[in-house]
N, C-alpha and C positions, 0 to 999 in steps of 0.2 A: 359340598366341596367341589364336586364335578361341575356343577353349574357355575360356581365362581371362576374356576379355571377356564371354562369355555368363554366366559365373559371377557377375561383379560386377553385370551388368545385371539378372540375376535377383534378386540380393540387394537392389539398390536399388529395384526395382519392388515387391518384396514388402514392403519397409520402409515404403512409403507407403500400404499398404492401411488402410482405415478400421476394419476389424473388430478388436476387442479383447475378451478374456474379461472377464466381469463380476467374476470372482474371480481373483486372481493369487496365487501362493504367496509371493512376496517382492518388495519394491520396492527391495531393496538392490542387485540386479543392475542395472547401467546400462551402456549402450553409447554410443560416440561418435555425435553427431548434428550436423547443420547446420540452423540456423534463419535465415530471411531477416529481418534487422533493418531494412534500407532497400533500396528498389528504385525505379527511375524510375516504375514503375506502383505506386502505394500499395496497390492491391488485392493485391499479392503479399506484403506484409509479414505475417509470422507463419507463412508456409509453411515446412515443415521436411521433413527426410529423415533417417531412421535409417541408420547406417553399420555394419551388423553385420560387413561384410567386414573393416573395420579391426580389430575385436575378435578376428577369427579369423585375423589375420596376413596379410591380403591388401591390395593397393594399391587406392585409390579415386581415379579421375580427377575433376578439378574444372575445368569449362570452361563456355562458353556453352551447350553441348548436354547436359551431364551434371554431376551426377546429376539425377534427376527429383524435384521438390518437390510437396508437396500441403498444403492447409490441414488442420489436425487434424479428423478425422472425414469428410473428403472423399476419395473414391476417384479423383477426376480428378487426374492428375499431369502436370507440364510442366517443362521445363528453365528455367534463368534467362533465356535467350533475348535478352539485351540485345546489340545489335549492336556495342557498344563493347568487349565482352568477347571474348577470343580463342577461336577454335574449338579451338586446340591445348590439350590439357588440362594443367593442373598435376597433381602427384601427391601425394596424402596417403598416406603409408606408415608402417606400424608402426615405432616407433623402437627403439633398443637397450634402453632402460629400460622396465620393465613399465608399460604404459598410456600411454607417450609416443607422439608422432606426429611424423614428419618431413614438411616441406613442400618438395618438389622443384620448383623453378621453372626448372631448366635446360631442360626439354623444352617448357615453355609460353611463351606470349607475354603481354604485358600486365603492368602493375604490380600487385603485391600488397603491402599494408602490414599489419602485424600490431600489434594493441593488446592488451596484457595478457599478453605473452610476453617473457621476457628475451632470447631468442635465436631467430633464424629457422631455424637448422639443425635443432633438435629441441625440440619443445614438450612440457613435462613433463606428467605425469598430474595433478599438483596444479594446474597452470595451466589444463588443460582442465577440471578439476572446477570451477574458478572461472569459466571462460568466456573464450575467446580470440576477439577480433574480427578477422575477415579483411576488409579493404577492397579490393575488386577494381576496379581502374581508376577509382577514385573515383566509381563508378557504383552499386555494389552492396555492401552491408555484410552479412556473415554472421557468426553466432556459432557457433564450434566448442565444443561442450559435451557433457554427458552426459545421457541420458534413459533412463528404464526402457524396456525393449523392448516393454512393454505396460502400459496403464493401465486401472483399472476405469472402466466407462462412467459418466459423470457429466455429462449434457447440461445440467443446470440450473446456472446461474451466479449466481443470486440477486442480480443487479445488479453483481456483481464483474467486473472486466475482466481478461482474460488467458486463456492456454491452457497455461501452463507446468505441469509435473508438480506443483509445489508448490501451485499454485492449484486444480488439479483435485482433489487430495487434501483441501485445505481445504474445498472445496465438498462433498465426500463427508462430512466431519465435520459440517458444518452440517446436511446432510440427516439424518444419523443422530441428532443430538441434538434436532432441532427438534420431534419428535413427543412428547417426554417433558417432564416439568415440573421435572426436576432442575436445580439451579443450575448455571450455566456460568461458568467463569473463562477469560477471554481473555488470553493472555500474548503480548507482542510489543513490539518497539521502537516509539518514537514514529513516527507517519506510516505505519504499516503497514495502517491501515484497521480498527481495532478497532470504531469506531462503526458502520461499514458492516456488519461481520460480526454485531454485536449486533442490528442491524435485520434482517439476513437470517435470523437464528435465529428472530426473532419472525414475520416475514412468511411463513416456510416452514412454520410449525406451525399447530396448530388455534386458536391465539389471534390469528391474523392480523387478525381483524375487531374485536379488543378493544383497549383502550388500550395505547399504548406511550409511556413517559415516560423521559427521561434526566436524570441528576443528576451533576454533577461534584463528587465528595466533597472533592477538594482545595480547592475554592473555598467550602466551607460552614464558616463560623466555628463553633467548638464551642458558643458560647452559643446559636446559632440551630439547631443540628443537630436537636434533638428536634422542633421545630416544622416544619422543612423536611421531615423524614422522615415524621413521624406526625401533623402537624397540631396545631391548638390550639383549645380551646374558647373561646367568647366570654368576654372578661374575664380570660383566663388571664394576661395581662401588659399593661403599658401600651400602648395603641394597638390592642389586639385587640378592635375594636368589633363583630366578627362572627366566627362560627365559620369556621375555615380548615381545609380538607382538605390533608393532607400528601401527599407523593409516593406512599407505599405505598397510601393509601386511593384516590387517584385512578387508580392503576394496578391496582386490584382486578380480578381475572379476566383481567388482561393481563400485560404485561412491564415490568419496571423495569430500566433500564440504569444501573449505577453505575460511572461512569468514574473513573479514577485512584483506585481503591480503596486502593492502596498509600500514598496521601497522606492517608488518613482519620486524624483525630485519635484519641487513645485513647478520648475520650468517645463519638465517633461509632462506633467499633468495638464498644463495649459495647452500644450501642443496636441496632446491626445484628445482632449475635449473638443477642440476646434475640428479635428479630423473626423471624429465620430458624429458631431452635429451636422457638418456640411457635406461629408462624403468627398471632400476635396483636400488636396495636400499642396503645399507650396515648397518645392525644393529650394534649398539655400542658393541664393544668387540668381534664381529664375524669376522672370517677370510675370509669367502666366501660371495659374494654378492647374493642377491635373486632377481630373475626376477619377476615383477609384472605387471598385466594388470589392470590399474586403470584409470577410466574416471574422470578427475579433472574438477570441476566447482568451480571457484573462484569468490569472490564478494568484492566490495569496494565502498565506497562513496568518496574516495580520488581522487585528480587530479594526476594520476600516471605520466602523461606526464611531469607536472611541477616537480614532484619528481625525474624523470629521469634527467631532465635538471639540477637539483640542486644536483645530485649525491647521492640522498637518496634512489633511487630504481634502480635496475639493468635493463637496456634496454633489454638485451637478455631474461630475465625472463618475462618482459611485452610482448615481441613478442610471447613467448611460450604460455603464458596464453591466449593471445588474438587470439586463433584459430578461434573463432566465438564470436562476442561481441553482447550482448543484453543490451540495455539501458532501464531501467524501468521508466515508466512515473511517475511524481509526482502526488499527489492527485489534485493539482490545475490545472493540465493539463487534468484531467478526472473529472472535477467538476460535470458533469452529473451523476457520480456514487455515489456522496455523499449521496443522498436519499436512493439509493439501499443498500449501505454499512451500513449506520446508521440503517436502518430497520432490516437488517440481524443480526447485532451485538446486537441490542436491543432484538430481538427474542431469541437469544442464552442466553443472560444474564437473561432475564425475565423468560424464561422457567426453568432455573436452580433454580429460586426462586418460582416456581409455580405461576407465574404471567403472563403467556403468553397471557391470555385473555385481558390484557390491550390494546393489539394491534388489537383487533377484530374491525370490521366495526361497528360503532355506529348507522348506518342508516342515511338516508338523512338529518334528522333534529337533530341528536345526536351530542354530543360534543366529539371530538376525544381526547384520552389521549395524543397523540403526536401532539402539535399544529403546524400549518403550519408556523407561525411566527418564532418559535424556529428553525425549519429546515432551513428556509430562512437565518437566522443569521449564522448557521453553513455552509451553502453552499457558503456564501459570504466570509468566512474565507480562508486565504491562506495556512493553514496547514503546517507549517514548519516541524512538526513531521510526516506528511503524514498519511497513513492509521493507523499506530500504535497510533498516537495521537487521531484520530477519534474514534478508538476502546476504548481508555481510557475514552473519553468523554461519549460514550455510556454506559460504565460500571458505571460511576458516576451517569448518569441519571437513570439508572435502579435501582441502590442501593438506591439513595437518594429520588426517587419519586415513588417507588413501591407501597406505600400506599396512594399516592395522587390521586386526581381526574384528575389532568392534570400535565404533566411534565413541569418543569421549570429549567432554568439554575442556578446553584449555583453561589455565589459570586466569588469563585475561578475560575470557568470556564469562567465567564464573564470577569475577569481580563485577562485570557489567550487569549480571543478573541478580546481584545481591540486593535485597530489599532496602528501602530507605531506613535510616538509623532508628526511627520511631517504631518501625515494623508494623505500622498501622495500615489497615486497608481502608479505603473510602467507604463510608457507611452506606452510600447509595451509588448505584451504577451511573455512568455518564449517559446522559440523554443524547440519543442520536439526532434529535431534532434541533439541538442547540450547538453552536460552534464552541468547542471548549476554549475557555479564556487562556491566554498565553501567560505562562508563569513569568515572574519577574526575575530574570537571570542576573546574577552579579558578574558583570563583565570585567575582564582583566584590562589594565591599561595596556595599550598596544606598544608602549615604549618598553614593556618587559619582554617582548617577543624578539628574539634574535633571528638573524637571517637563517642560521642553521636549524633552529626549531621550526621556523616557517616552512622551509624546504622539506624537512623530515615529515612534518604533519601532512603537507600537501601530497607527498609521495604515498604515505600510508593511507590517505583518503582517496587515492587514485585520481587526484586533481579535482575532486568534487568540492567546490568552494563552500557549499552549504554544510557538508559534513565536516570539512576542515574548520569552519567557524565554530562549530559545536565543540570540537576537540580542543580548540585553542581557548574557548570560552571568551570569544569576542563577537561583536555583531558582524553580520555579513557586510554591512557598509564599511566598517573599519577594515575588514579583511580585504575588500576590493581595493581600498586605498593602499594598504600594505603591498598588495600584489603589483599595483600600478607603479609604486615607487621602487620596487625591486627590479634591478636591471636584468636579472637572469631568468625572469619568468615571462613567457609569451602567452598570448591568448590564441585560441584556436582560429579566431578571425584573422590572425596575422600569417597563418600558414599559406604557402603557395600550393598550387596544384601538383607541382613536381615533388615537393617535400612530402606531401601526403601519399602520392603514388609510390615513392621510394620506401617509405615506412611500411606501407601495406605489403609491398613486395618482400621486404625483409622479414616480416612477421607471418608470411604465408597467408595473408588476407585476413588475419585476426585483428579486428578493429580495436579491441581492448589492449592488446599487446602493442599495436602501433601507437595508440594514445599514450601508453606508458613511456614508450621510447621518445615520443615527441614532447612529453611533459605537459599534456593537456588532458582534459576529461574525455572519456569516450563519447559522452553526449555532445560536448562541444565539437569534437572531431567529426561526428556524424552530421551535425548541422552544417559545419563548414564544407564538408564534402558535397552535401546536397546543394549548397549555395553555388559552389563552383560548377557543378553539373548543370545547374539551371541557367548559368550565364551564356 
């Protein structure tokens, strides 16, 4: 018995060591692990421990005193240590099926709830690959999942939040491609942070001090595409009373981020292909081409290969854009980051309302403002809107519960977290190597949408058109057309320097408050302000 205890203690202690080789032969091998999603002491969130003993057929005890957890990259280890947890360990034991785990509660005290598993007697390998939440005594939430036994060192996070294996590997890809000028294509579902990654690629490379511009191609009308991309000479068309530089010219020697490239019209695709092939642009009405040096980063959540097969996207353009491809992980593929992200978002929101103290450690016998049961519910959700959806939930929690003794989910959030009517889980986890196929959405006819509904949804979505399209159940292209026809909605690109300055002054420099007052998205306002500053 003593020998066995020494074996698992040695394994657990070894698994929390910070050292990891810079090169590893394969990331396919994964072992069971536990990550802290919620703890009365918020500083413990994100600590984890690898469980190689389970992979080798041995039992792992789980209690107040064991195993020992550590933050990624930190050699200091410690047990969960909450006095409400039992000292008598539960047992995590290899199950009868390959990769499965049994949770033996007979020997232990205290309550344990499972989220993400069909049965308590044996948790399947597929469920562990998805991630199973263990809620201990409603005080601590843990994620039982799989991690590589070692990860390449990648201390830089480029402003991205998280320590999951998927995020570490994403940061490694950013670093690898940042030093070269090849075009980059970012693939990923909506809300996965493609704009943040595009900016990271720019900031991590030698062009970091050069211009960075962003353009949403789905929002560019075909008739204005050439002028938006390449500019226009004076007198090129009615109203062109001065020469106007396009995005390619303004981004010269810098980076141009082309968002929603899959929504680009055929006319825009032709123009882009020509610019990428030749490195030259032809402003509208100009007789001579201009040579530009622009690093292009494009992003899409569309299945471009299917679009090519159906003749809706040009194959040569896809090949040009895909000089280096980065696939962004979904939030359900980095479920161990849910606790880290939620805490970071709540800190930002609460600090803005002078309520940051709500997330202080209440002490070993105190009642935390953020209950572990709430975090467990969120960690078990599949997050179709990914990190953007989680951030919105954090904002709702902060605003709605800032004066409460403890945070709780509102009815609207509860409804959004409700499982699909079938209640079925996918039998197999999503493979991170493959871009998830887009579901076929049943869109509403845009004729059903009144002006009042459009304005209400835009305000609720903080003028984020992608989010508003999802709420209205229309395609983004249709929403852009609705907005263009609505006389009371302006684009950020229409704002003057004076309007922006006045709005920022009235809001005390708060960009999001200024955006709300102006009726544009914070992202659009940020881009417009940058454009005006560069003129």
